[in-house]
N, C-alpha and C positions, 0 to 999 in steps of 0.2 A: 664240617668235617667230623667224621665219626672217629671215635677213639679205636686204635688197634688194641684189642684185648690181649695184652701180653704181660709177661711177668714184670714185677716192679724192678726198676733199675735206675732209680734216681733221675728220671727224665720225664719231661712233658713233651709228648710227641702228638701233635694234633693232626689226624688224617685230614688233609685239606678237602674242600667241597666235592664220585667214582661210581662207577657201575660195576657189574659183575667182574669177578676176579680175572686173572690172566686169561682164563678160558675165553673171555669175550674180547680180548684185546686184538685189534688189528695191529700187530706188533712191528711191522716194518712196511715202509712204503718207499718209493724212490726218493732219494735225498732231495729235500726242497731247498730252494734258495731263500734265505732270509731277506725279505724286501725291506729296504730302509724306510723309515717312517716318512710319509709325504710331508712336504713343507707345511708347517702349522699343525701337524698332528700332535696331540697331547698323549704321551705314553702313560696311560694308567690302565690297570687291569680290572676287568669286570669280576663280579662275584655272583653272576646269575645263578640262581638255584637250579640244580640239575634235576633230571627226571628221576633219579634214584640214587641211593647210596649203597655200595656193596658191602657184603659181609667180610670182616677181617679174618685173616688166617689165624688158626690156633698156634701153629708153629711159626712164630714171628721173631724178628731180630730182638736183641736185648733192649735196645732203647725204644721208649714209647713215642708215639707220634700222633698227630692229628692229621688225617688224610683229607685232601681236597676233593670234592665231587668232580667227576669228569664231565666235561661239557656235553650237553645233549646234541650239540652241533658237530662234535668231533667225528672224524671218519671212523667207521667200524666195518671196513671192507671185509666181506666174508672170505676173501682170498688172502687177507693179510696174514702176516706171521703172528703167532701167538705164543704165549707161555701159558701152560695149563696147570690147573690145580685140582686135586681130587675133591676139594671142597666145593667145587662148582656143582651145579645141577647135572644129573646124569645125562640129560638131553641137551647139554649146553651147545653142542656142535651139531644139532639136528639139521640135516640138509634143508636148504630153503626150497620153496616152491619155484618152479620156472616162472619167468616173467611173461605174462600174457594178458590179453584183454579180459577183464573180469567177466565172469558169467553173470547173467541176470538171475534172479531168484528161480526162474523156471529152467535155468541151465542153457538158455539159447544164446547164440551169437547174434550179431546184427545180421539183417537179411542179406547184406552184401557179402558176408563171409562165406567162403567156399566150404567150410566145415559144416555149415548148416546147423540143424537143431540137435542139441545134446540131450533133449528130454528122453529120447529112446534109450540112451545109455543109462540115464538116471532111473528110469521107471522099469526097465526090463530086468529079467532074471533068467537063470538057466541058460539054455542054448541060445535063446533070443538075445541075451546080453552079449554073448560072445560074437554073434553075428553083427550086432550093432557096433561093437568096438572094432572088429576087423574091417568093417565097412568105412570107418573114418579114413579120409583120403591121406592123412599124414599124422605122424606122431604128435605134432604140436597141437592138433585138434583136441588132445586130452588136457592141455594145460589149464583151461578154465575150471576143471574139476577140483584143482587144488584150492580154489577160492570158495567152495560150497560151504554153507553154514546152515544151522537150524534144521528144520524138518527135511529140507532138500538133501542135506548131508546125510541125515539118517537113512533116508530112502536109498540114496546112491551106494552107501558103503556099509550096510549091515553085514554082519559076519558071513552069512550064508552066501551072499553075492561075492565077497572076497574069496571064499573057498572055491566057488565056481570058476572064477578067473584064474586062481592059482592052479587049479587042476588043468585048465585049458593051456596055461603056460607050460606046465609039465608035458602035456601031450604034444604041443607044438614044438617044444625043444627037441623032441626025438628026431625031427627032420630039419632042424635049424640050418639054413643054407649059408650062414655067415653074413646075412644082410636082413633088411626088413621087408623083403618081398612077401613074406607070409604074415605080415602085420603083427609080428611078435612084440614089437616095441609098444604098440597100443595096449597090449595086455600088461606089460611091465609097468607102464606109466599109470594105468588104472590102479594097480596095486600100490605103487608109490604114493599116488594121490590119496588112496584110502588110509594108508598108515599115517600120512601127514595130517589129514583132516581129523582122524580119530585122536591123534596125539594132541591136537589143539582144541578139539571140540568133543571130548569123550562123552559129555552129557547128552549131546545130540546123536552121536553114532552108537553109543553103547560099548561095552567091553568086548575085546577079542580074546578068545580062549584057545584051548588045545586043538580044536578042529582046524583052525586057521594055521596054528603053528605047524601042524603036521603037513597040511597042504602046501604051505609056503616052502618048507624045507624040501618037500618032494619036487616042487617046481625048480628051485635053485639047484638041487642035485642033478636034475635032468639037463638043465641048461649047461652047467659046467662039465657035464659028462659028454656033451656034444663036441666032437673034434673041431668044428668050425668056430666054437666060442673062443678059440685061441688064435684065430687068424689075426695077424698084425696088419689090419687094414682099417681105413676110416669107416667102411661099411659095417664091419663087425663092431668097431669102437662105438658107433652111434648107439647100439643096443647095450654093449658090454658096460659102458660107463654108468648107465642107469641100473643095470643089474648089480653092479658093485655097490651102488648106493642102496639098493634094496637089501643087501646084506646088513647094512646098518639099520634100516627100517625094521627088519625082522629080528634084530638082536641076536644074530647068529655068527658073530665075528669068529668065535673059536672054531665052529664047524667048518668054516671056509678059510682057515689060516693058510691052507695050501694054495688057495687062489691068490692071497696076498703075497705069499712067498714067490709064486710064479711071476706075478707082475713085477715085483721088485728085482727078481733075478734076470728077467728078460728085458726090462726097459732100457732103452738107449736113446740118445739125442735125435736119432733119425726116425723114431716112431712117429706116425702121422698124428695129427691133432686130436682126433677122437679117441685114439688109444691112449694118448698122453692124458686126456681127461679122465679115463678110467683109472689111471695111476693117481691122479690128483684126488679122486674120490676115495682112495684108500685112507686118506687123512681122517675122514669121518669114522670109518670102520675101526681104525686102531685107537683113535682118541677116545671114542665112546666105549670101545672094548675095554680099555684100561680103567676107565672111570666107573664102569658098571658096578653097582653095589653087590658085594658078595660074589663077584665075578659072574654076574647073571648072564653074561654073553659068552662066557667060556674062553675069553681071549687069553687071560693069564694062564689058565690051565693048558691051553694049546701051546703057548711059549715054553712052558715047563716040559711038556711032552716032546717038543721039537725045538730046543734052544738054538739049533742051527739057523733058525729064522733071523736071529740077531746078527749072525755073521753075514747073512745075505743082505740084511738091511744096511749094515755098515758098508759092505761092498757096493751096494746100490749108490751110496753117496760118493765113495771114492772113484768108482768107475765113471760116474757122470759129473765129476767135480768141475768140469769146464762150464757146466750150466749154472753153477752157483752164482746167482746174480739177483739177490733180494727176493723177488717175487716168483722164483722158479719152483717147479714141482719138486725138485730134489731137496731144497731147503725146507719146503713146506711139509713134506712127508717125513723127511729125515730127522727133523728136530724131535719127533715123538719117540725116537729110539731111547731118549733119556728117561722116558716113563718106565722102562724096564727096571730101573733102579728101585722102583717101589715094589718089586716082586722079590722077596728075600732070597729065594732059591736061585735067582738070576744075577744077584749083585756081583759075585766074583767073576762071572763071565762077561758082564757088560762093562765093568769098570775099565779094563784096558782098551775096549773099543771107544769109549767116550774120551778117555785120555788122549788117544791118538787123534780123534777127530777135532777135539777142541784146540789142540796145539798144532795140528797139521795146517790149518787155515787161519788167516788173520781174524782178529777179534773186532776189527773195524772195517768199514767198507762193505762191498757186496756180500761177503761171506759172513758178516756179523750176525744176521738172523739165525744162521745155523749154529755157529760156535757159541754165541751168547745164550741162546735158548738151551743148548745142551749143558752149558755151564750152570745155568739156573737150576736145572733138574738136579745137579749134584748138590746144590745148596738146599733144595727142597727135600730130597729123599736120602741124602748121604751127608747131612750137615756135619761140620767139624771134621771132615775128612778130605779137605782140599788137597793135601799132599798126595793123595792117591791119584789125583788128576793133574798134578803139577800146575795148579792155578791159585796157590795161596797168594801170589803176587798179582792176581788179575786186576785188582783195583789200581795198583801202581802202574800197570801196563796201559790201561785205557784212559786214566784220568787226564794226563797231559795232552793226549791226542784228541779226546772227545771234548774236553773243556779247556781249551788253551787260553782263553781270554780272562785276565784278572784285572779288576778295576776297583779303586777305592773312591767312594763318593765323599767320605769324610772319615775321620778316625773310628767312627762307630758303625759304619755301613759300607760293606764291600760286596762286589759281584764276582762270580765265577760263571763264565758263559761259553756256550758253544759257538754262537755266531751272532754277535750284536755289533752294530756299527758304533763309532764314537758318539754320534748324535743320539742314537737310541740309548746308550748308557747314560749320557748326560741328562737327557730328558726324564728317564726313569728314576735316576737319583733324585732329581728335583721333585718329582712326584712324591716320593716317599718322605723326603725331608719336610716338605710342606704339609704332608698328611699328619706328621707328628704334632704340628701346631693346631691343626683342625681337631684332632682327637682331644687335645686338652681344652679346646674351646667348648667341646660338647661335655666332657667328663669333669673338667676342672683339673687342677694340678696340685696335688698334695705331696708330690715327690714319689720316688720309687718306693716299693715295699721294703721296709727295713730288712737288710740282709740279702736283697736281690742284687746280684752282680752281673746280670745279663745286659751289659752295656754295649755289646757288639752283636750285630746281625749280619750273617752272610746269606745272600740270595744267589742260588744256583739256577741258571736258566738254560735248559736244553732247547735245541732248535725247534722241536715239535714233540708231540705226544709219543710218537713211536720211538724217537731217540731216548726220551725219558724212560720209557718202558724197557728198552734194551739195556740201558747202562746204569740207571740210578740205583737199582738193587745191588749191583756189583760194587759200585764206588762208595755208596753211603749205607749199605745194609738196610734198606727200607723196602717195604712193599710198594708196588706200583699199580695196584688195582684202583686207581684214583686219579685225580687231576693235579696231584702234587702233594707234598708232605711238609708240614711245619714241625720242626724238632726244637722244642724249647730246651731240652736237656735239664740239668740240675741248676736252677737259677741261683743257688747258694754256693756253688762250687767255683772257686777262683779259676779263671781260664776257661770256663765253660763257653762253648760256641753255639749260640742259637743259630738255626739255619732253616731257611725256606727253600726246599728243592722243588723246582717248578719247570714249566716249559712254555714256550711261546704258543699263543693261540693261532696256529697256522691257518685254521679255517677262516680267520678274519682278514687274512692278507688281501690287499697290500697294506692295510692298517697294521701297525705294530702293537702288540699287547702281550703281556705276560699274564697267563691265565690265573685269575684269583689273587693277583698280587696285593691289591689294596685290602681285600678281605683278610688275607693272611697276615699282612703287616699289622692290622688291627689286633689280631691274636697276640702278636709279639708285644704290642703296647699294653694291651689289656692284662697280659700275664705279668708284665713288669710293674704296672701301676695300680692294678685292681685286685688281682687274684694271688693270694698268698701261696707260697710253695710251688710245687710242680703241678702238672696237669692232673695226675692221679689223685693228689690231695684234694683238688677242687671237685673231683667226681664222687666224693664220699656222700654227697647229697645231690639232688638234681639242680644243677646250675646251668644247664645247656640253654634254657630260655634266655639267659643273659649272655653267655659266652658267644653263641652263634647270633643271637639277636643284635647285639651291639656291633659285631663284625659286619653284619649286613647293613645296619643303619649307617655306620661310618663310611663304609665302602660306597654305598649309593649316594649318601649325602655329600661326601667329599668330591665325588665325580659329578655331582649335580645331575644325577640320573634318576629317572622315575622307576620305582620297583613295580613294574607292571604285573608281575606274577603275584606278588603279595596283595596288591590292590584288587586284583581279580578275585582272589579267594575270600577277601574280607567280607563281602556280602553274604557268603554262605553261613557265617557265624558257626562254623563247625565246632569250635572249642570256646569254653569260658576262659576268662583270664586265670581263674584258680586252677583249671586243668593244665594250662600252659606252664604254670610253675612246676608241674610234675614231669615235664618233657625230659626224656633221655634219648640217646641215639637209636637204640633198637626197641622202639616202643611196640612195634608190631612185626609180623612176618612180611609185610608188604613194604618194599623199599620206597615206592612212590609215596605212600602215606607217611612214612618216616621222614622223607626228605621235605615234604610240604610242611609238616609240623615243625621240624627243626629249623628250617631256614625261612620260609614264608611267614609262618605263624610266630616264630621267634622275632622276626622283624617287627610284626604288628604289636606283639606284647611289649617289647622294649620301647617302641615308638610311643605307644599310649602312655606308658608309665613315665617316660621322660617329659611328655607334654602335660599330663594331668596330675601326676603325683611325684614331682622331682624330689621332694623331701624324703619320701619313702624309698626312692632309688638310692639316695645318699645314705640312708640308714642301712640298707642291704649291703651297699658297697663298703660301708664302714666295717661291717662284720666280715665280708669277703677279704678285706685287706688285712685282717688279723688272723684269718684262718678259722673264724668262728662259724663254721659251716652249719652246725646244728642251730646256732642262734639265728642265723639268716633264714634257715628253713622254718623255724618256729615263727619268726616274724611274718614270712610270706604266707604260711598256711594257717596260722591262728590269729595273728593281729590283723592282717589283711583278709585272709580267708576268701570269702565270696563277696565281700563288701563292694568291690569295684566291678563285679561281673556285669551288672546292669549298665553301668556307665561305659564299660568296654564295648558291650553289644551296641549301644546307641552310637558310640564313636565309629564303630566299624561301618555302620550303614549310613552315617551322615558325613562325618569328616573325611573318611576314606573315599566315599562316593563323590563328594563335591569338591574336595581339596587335596586329592591324592594323599590322604592320611595326614595332611598338614605338614608344616616345616619341622625340621629337627631342631629343637631348642638348644641354645647354648648356655652352658653353666658358667658364664663368665663372671668372675668376681673382680674384674679389672675396673678400677674407678674411672669416673669421667675426668677428662682433662680440665684443668682449672685455669690455664693461661687465657687472658682476655682475647688474644688473637685466635680466631677460630681455625686458623691454618696450622697453628703450632701444636705439636705433640710433645709429651715428656715420656720418661721411662714408665712403662706399664700403665698406660691410660688409654681411654677410648673416647671417640667423638661419635655422636649419633646424628641421624637425619641429614646426612650429606646428600647433595643433589647436583645435577648438571644436565643440560640439554644435549641432544645428539651432536657430536663433533666438538664439544667443549670439555673443559677440564675442571676438576676440583683439586687445587694445588695445596701441598702440605710439606712440612719440614719438622725436624727435631734436632736437638743437639746431642751428640754422642761424646762422652768423655774418653780420654785416652785409655786404652786397654779393653774397650768393648770387644767381645769375642764374636758375638752373633746378634743380628738384628732380625726380628720377625715382624712383618706387617701383614695384617689380615683384614679382609672386608667381608661383610655378610649382610643379609637381610634386605628389606626394601623391595623395590620394583625396578624393572628395566634391566639394563646390562651395563655394568661398570667394570672396566678392566683396570688392573693395577700395574703401574710402571714405577721403577726406581731409577733415579738419576745419579746417585752418589752425591758428589759435591756440586752438581749443577741441576737446574730444573729438569724434570723428566717430561718428555712428550712421547707420542707414538713413534716419532721419527728420531728421537734422541734419548736413549736410555741405556742402562747397563743390565737391567733384568726386567722381566715382565711376567704376569700371570693373566691369561686371557680366556678363561673358561666362559661357557655360556652362563648367564645370570650374574649374580654378585658375589659368589663364593670364591674369593681369590686369596692366595697366600704367597708371600715371598719371604724366603729365609736367606739372609745375606751373611756369609761367613767373613770374618775379619774385616768389618766395615771401617772406613777411615774415621778418625776422630774429627770433631767439629760439626758444622751444620751439614746435614744430608737431606735430600729432597725426594719426595715421591708424589705420585699423582693418580687420581682416579679419572680415567678417560671414558667419556660417554660413548660407547659403541651404539647404544640406544639411550634415549632420555631415561635417567634413573633418579630415584628419590628414596628417602628413608634408609639410606645405607649406613651401616655402622663400621667404623675402622678402629682397629686396636694396634698399638705398637708395644713391643717388648724387646728388651735386650739384656744380654748377660755380660 
């Protein structure tokens, strides 16, 4: 999780494990049904390292947070609803290439394809090029051109050829018949492909300059001057929708604002599909028009020259409100009206339009993508002026409807959820409660940081990522360009509420999982027991190697999962251990490089130090626990320095390659049990080397005095697969028990609240023959 770089406000907000800002969010999809966890499913959340971590906004809420990376598996449908930010890349909404069979390096289809050989198009120029294009039997024959790279791309799309085709489009537009009978579509698609390839492979194609700008504008002027370009037919729409996209490709949104206005004014629900598609493609024109640096596309200037476009835009929504249904064209284009708030000269004009639209339609259900996106723009571009839109109570309106489920696991852990079954809540509670014991087995337990009163955690679980993106910002005043947000708040303030705001991993259904839950819960524990003060205090020196590394280690270790991504990069030996002590969230401009270093290499650095140099880890933590950040930094960089670099390099290529980087050691100071009966345990003691063959048991018991509040039993180490069963006042078996922990392997934990006094019984059951297993009991 990367830190949101925002003003100090006595809070630790850890952005949880996200990719590019709202601009890249597929912000709404049809409501999904939360599938109950299948029988036997263990509800624990993954912390798989994502492909990248997004840049945080400068204008962020008051409280700081640690955002969670968004899953690389999460849906990012190009037609999904979005919330946009100017801080995204200018080309964030670049239209995608059509889907088609990829061209070979020589530009040819397979022999069986009726489109034949494209090498004539690639290699020709001048009039011959135009003949080759118009000879293609259908528009889709141009699709493989979007996939060209390298020298072939340079040959196909050099500027002189683009000018030739633009001039041909201008000339052909003079007699445009309202259909593709003159093969005008092939010319349009060649230009689309050229701009697309040049945008992605400028090194191969070369720069485009004024000559093409002039030719392209002449072509577009001629097309839109043709009377038949306004035919409301599928035949015209087939070409028009691509020409509208070409407006975006040529960066000429302002020049053709009148075309946008005509489409918005004329569109109705009875328009044929291809004409509707032309309206849909207006999204790219207006979004990128607003975001262009220094108004390089002239869109803002066009709105200032003709602000009536805003009224047409609002009327487009109201007139077609019957279509508002999540993924409809009206919501998808309509939401960008809110961007006009970022044009100071338009604020007064657009405010009443937004107020009307946000309050005209419900903030939940099918109309939510429109109303909540428009409301978000008021927060982004007109912050602290909610009264102008009558939405100061927006959080109060949507909270009880969107997050109706409230559940307490115990006095220190509670849930607020959108759609979780009682079974899912119970199993998730158990997962976190048991993780607490596992964390202390790895780290030890010296008690909470003096003065830390973060005794309570609230987990907020939205139904999926799109619901999180729609509502979390409004309810909790957080950014949602991530996979969740952990808010530590001020750990020294009485009544402070630590909160992890998350969502279900809907792409993993029917399995149930809250994305990054165990990783983020480790941040809560680490902040309470290892890191003095709030998150900002811990960032005064580079501590990310530990903060993210221990979260990854505990998450993977507790879930008994292999960190395949970290193991895969270990052999590259990209970094020395000394370099990893310098890790910060924004190390480079490349989010993929940052993500790998923070999460994968953080995992490796912490794993190695816990295995090879536990005393040094304890020294560093001793300084972290007192807020001696400079002292910890001096110890890491001067006392340790490069001394362990060679050992770390050897460990990466040996232990990681042969033993999955080895087991996560436990810092248990629990003494061995001393009773002569090997079955009996006492308070806070352990027994080692327990064993049983498949189908058999290792039986155990201990005596609990009156008033015991909580009993924790943990097993670890060894080989095979031992499951843990608790029977209360009777012997425990697989068929007769009160609680169980049945993970793969031998890492099991049971936490029993309010156990009975007297003798209680628990059992290790051999799902597979096991040996060398250690068991620890503790009670409060």
